[in-house]
Each structure stands twice: as C-alpha cells, then as structure tokens.
N, C-alpha and C positions, 0 to 999 in steps of 0.2 A: 613710515607713511607720511607723506607731505600733507600738512594741515594749513590751508590758507585762511584768510580772514572770512571769506564767504562761507566756507565749510564750518568754521567756528561759530559764526552767527546762526547758521542752520541748526547745528547741534544744540546750542544754548536755548534757542527758541522752543525746540521740541522737548528739551529737558524741563523747561518751565511748564509746558502743557502737561507732561506726564506727572510732574509734582502736583499741579493743581488738581488733576483728576484723582490722584491718590489721596489728597486731603479731603476731597468731596466724599469719596467712597468710605474712607475711615471715619470721618465725622458723621456721615449718615448712619453708619452702623451703630455708633455710640448714641446718637440722638434718639433711637428707637427705645432705649432703655432709660434715658435720663430726662428730667423735666426741662421745660423750656425756660431759658433765662431771658427776662424781659429786656436786660441791657444788651443791646446788640449793635453791631456796626454793619454798614452796607458796603459791599464791594461790587462795583458795576463795571461792565465792559461792553463792547459791541460784538454781537454775534457775527462771526466770519473771521476777522483777524484774530480774535481771541476765542478760545473754545468755550469759555464760561460766559454766559450772558449776564446773569445777575444771581447772586446768592447772598444769604444772610449768615454771618459767622458770629457765633457767641463765644464766650470765654472757654467753654468746654465742648460745644457741639453745634451742629446745624440745627435750627429750629424746624418744627414740622412744616411751617410755611415755606421754608427754603427748599425742602424736599420737593414740594409741589412745583415751585418755580424752576428748580434745576431740571426736574423731569420734563416740564413743558418746553424747555429749550431744545430738547431732543427732537420734538415734533413741531416746535413753533419757530418761525423765522422773524426776527425783529426787522422793522422797516425804518431805516435811518431817516427817511424823508419826513416822518411825522412822529413826534414823541408819543409813546404809548400804543402805537399801532403795531399789531402783530397778528399772526395766523396760527390756528391750531388744527391739527389733523385728529379726527375722532374725538371731538370735544365732549365734555361731560354735560349731560342735561340738554334741554330743549329751550329755544327762545319762545316758541309758540306751542303751548301745551295742548294736549288732546282735550276735547270736551267731555266732561264727566258723564253726562246723560245721553250723549249721541250714540245710537246703536251701531254705527258703522265706523267707529274710530278704531285704529289698530292698537290692541292691548291684549292682555291675558284676562279672561273673564269666564265665569260659569254661573248660570242662573236657571232656576227651575220656575216656570211660569204656568199659571193655570188660567184658562180662558174663563172669564166671568160669566159668560152666557151658556156655554156648552159643558163646562166642567172638565174638559179634557186638558191634559198637561203637555208641555213641551220642555225640552232641555236645550237651552241655547248656550253655545260656547264660542268664544273667540280666541284664536291663537295667532298672535301677531305682535308687531312692535314698530315704533318709529324711532330712528336714531340719527344723530348728527354725524356727517362725514367730514365737514370742513367748516370752520368758523373764522371770521375776520373781525377782530375786536378794534373798535374805534377806526373804521375804514375811512380813508381820505375821500373828500369830495362828495360824500353822501351824508345825510342828516340822520344817521343811526348810531346807536351805541355799539351794536354788533349786527353782523349778518351771518346767516348759517344756511348750509345746504343739507337737507335731510332726505333720507330714503325711508319708505314705509311699505309694509305689506301685512296682510292678514287674511285668514280664512274664518268666516263666520258660519258655523254649522248649526243645524237644528235637528235634534233627535226626538223620536216618538216613543215615550215610555210605554204607551199602550200596545206597541208593536215590537216588543223586545229590543228597544233602543235602535230601531231602524233609522238609517240616515234619510231624513225627509228631503232636505235641501241644503245647499251650501252656497254662500256668496263669497267671492274673492275680490280682494282689493290690492292694488299696487300703485305706488305714487312716488313722485320726485317733487320736492318743495324747496323754494327759496324762502327763508323766513328772516324777519328783521325785528329789532326791538329798540325803542327809545323811551326811556323812563318807564311809564306804566302802560305804554301802547305797543302792541305787537301786531305785525302783519304777515301774511303769507301769500305766495303766488306759486302756482305750479300745475302739474298734470297728474291725473290719477285714472286708473283703469278699474272698472267694475264689471263683473260678470256673475251670472247666477246659474246654478245647475241643480237639477233634481236628482235625488238619490236613486240608485239602481233598485234597492229593495222596494222603494215606494212605487216605482214604475211596474215592477213585477206584480205587486198586489193591486195596482190600479191600472190595468192595461188600457183602459179607455182614456186615460189622462193625456192631454195634448201638451207636451212640454214646449216651452218657448226658449229661444236663444237670446236671452236678455244680455246685451252688451252695451257698455257706454264708455267712450273715451272722452274725458272732460278736462277743461281748463278751469282752475279754481282761484278765487280771490277772496281773502278773508281778513278780518280785523278783530282784535281782542283788546278790551280795555279793563285793566285792573283798577277799579274805582277806589278800592281800599285794600288793606291786607286780607280782608275776608271776601269781598264782593268782586265778581268778574262778570262782564257782559261781552257778548260776541255775536258776530254775524258773518255769513259768507254766501257767495253765489258761485254756482258751478254751471258751466255751459258745455254741453256735450257736442263736440265736433263730429263725432260718430255715435249714432244711437240706433240700435236694431232690437228686434224681438219685443216690440211694445214699448221700449224705452223712448223717452222724448228729451229734448236738449236741456230744458231749464230745471234747476234744482236750487232751493234756498234752504238755509239752516240758520237758526238764531236761538239764543238762549241766555240764561243767567245761572250763576253758581254762587253759593255761600259755602266756604270751606275755611274754617278757622285753623290757624296753626297752633298746635298744642304747646304749652310751655315746656312740657317734657314729652319728647317724641314717643316714648314708650307708652304713655297714657292715651294718646290719640285725642281726637276731637270730633264733634259732629259735623256733618255736611248735608246739604240739600241742593239739588240741581234740577233745572227744567230745560228741556230741549224741544224745539219745534222743527220738524223736517217737512218741507213743502215741495212736492214734485209735480211736474207738468203732466206726466202720464196718468195721474189720478185726479186731474182737473184741479190741482193745487189744494186738495183736501189735506189738512195738516195731520201729521203723525205726532202725537204728544207723548213724550217720555219724561218720567219723573223718577229720580233716584234720591233716597235719603238713608242715612245710617251713620256709621262711625268710620273714621279714617285715621291711618298712621302715615304721616308724610315727612320725608327727609327735608329739613329746611334749606339745605344747600342744593341738592340736585332736583328737589320737588317731585321725586318719585313717590308714589303713594299706593298704599294697599287699603282697600275699602271692603266693608261688609255692610249689608243693609237690604232694603226693600226696593223693588222696581215696579213701576206701573207704566203700561203702554196702552194707548188707544188711538187707532187710526189704520190707514192702509198698511198691510203686512210689510214689515221691514226685511222679510225674505223675498227678494225681488222676483223669484220664480212664481210667487203667488201674490204679486203686487195688486191684483184686482180684488183680493180677499180683504175683509176687515177684521182686525184683531182687537180684542179688549182683554188685556192680560195683567195679572197681579202675581208677584212672586218674590223670592229671596235670591240673593246672589253674592258673589265675591268678585272684585275687580282689582287688577294691578295695572297702574299706569306708569310708563317710563318717562 
C-alpha cells in the first residue's frame, strides 16, 4: 500500500485524538475512586481543530472539576471571538428562580388548606417544572453574565376532600422564557398560556353551575434582585394579548423572600416568603400568599425542598372561580427546580 505524506499526517492526527480520548476515559474512571490532588496542570486547546477543549490533569487522575469541564465540551461550543464565551445545551439550574410563595409557579407541591370562614378543606397540588434548554455564558455585545432559554409547564389542581376527592378545578400553564443574569440582578421576558377548567365530577354534582372558558395568552416581563445571600425582591407585569372567559389583560406580581442557606445542606434552614398577585379581572384586588417553614437547598443548583405553612387571602387562585374570595390556612410541601 502506498503511504504518501498527506495520508501519514491524517493517520497521525487521528491517532493523537484516539490517544487523548483514551487518556480521558481511563483517567476519569480512576478519579472516581481516588482523592483530588491539589497540584495540577492545565492543558488547553481550541474546540474544533482539537477534540479536547480543556481539562485538568493531575499526577494520578483527572479531578472532579475536570470531569465537569470535559463533559460540558460535548454539549458546549467555545467561541474563539471572545475569551470565556461559550454555549451549553440543557444547562444545570435556572438564572431566574421561581417565586417561593406564588401560587401559579411551575413546581411540584401539595398542600391541604382549610377555609378560615367556612371550615371546609381543599387539597391543592401542582405538577410541573421549569428547565433550561440553552445557555450562553458571557455572551458578546450584551451586558449579562449569562442568558438562558427556559421552557415551563404545570397543572395546578384542586381536590375536594368533602366529596371523595372529586376534582373541583384545574389551571394549566405553559410558557417560554428568555432569562438573563448579571451579578445579583436577574430578568426574564417571554410568553405564557393560562387556562382554567372545572372538574367533571363537580359539574355532575352542580348541574346549575355555569362554567367559564378562562383563557389568557400573555407576554411577561420580570426582574429579581438578590439584595443579600438571604433576601430577594422581585416584581413582574404580564399583559394578555388574548383574554377570554372573564380574563382581562393586566396582571402584576411582586414579593419578597428570606431563605438562608444552611451551613450543612442536610440540616436545612428557615424560610419565609410573601407574594402579592394583582389582576385586572378582580378590579386589582390583591391576593396575598405567605409561606414559612424549613427548606433544604442545594447550594450549587439552588433546587430546594420545603415543608411548612401556607396562608392565602384574596380572589381565588383557581381562575375558574376567580370571582370567589378565599381565606385559607394549611400545611404543605414544595419542590422547586
């Protein structure tokens, strides 16, 4: 077989790539069982011409940090136009966190609430999430540390324990958001859909009830300020470009949160949060929501699990019954992504 200079260079280049990948895989498997050596050297290349973007090599193994960086190079493309600028697909965590006390945030939650005037109880549950699809770190030509595109969705249902857990109503939310963060300030802009539906069992037992087709398609703009490690303040405005079934365009939300990070995550720490929801269809009468209790929060991803008490007073946050007034007190659990 005739081997010219071009073929020789081609084979040598791919042999180097194969050797580098073999070193990464072998070292990574060793690093899972061995401690991290603080004395390390950096080897850097450019993503594209070289298969490895950046990794840290110790005397015996790759460090845990290097595994994270090497993994990110599979889904992150370095931008040679600006040092430190890169993209991530399916990034970990959110730039703009969900509001702790807001009743229509996408999360996992379950709360049993008792009406303080009638004594009747309701079981509210939310099944949903908001996750990042794409993140741009240190993007050029914009004054943000990071930008991220999120998708969210949730179903917020209300069950009636007095009627064998009949489904009384359910609100649905779906949204797409651009979020950005610089230092302790985060902003969001996007679109979300809200619709409300009454349960079949409720309609059967209440044949004279006139259901409404509450639907709103809204544009949203919000800002969140982390004044300290514990305190956060936020506000947002949503404008419904389509509003039917009694819904009206304007909706405001603002609030504050105190949530201390525990020195040891396993021990948790206290939290308290206040949220005001103000909607045009109820003549801007505020719905007041207060949550307090204990939380366990991951200091890196900021995912949090909470247990505690909930108080709500204002127009019903189940929009099928938006003209009703609720005063509720209860206990619950919440998981935020």
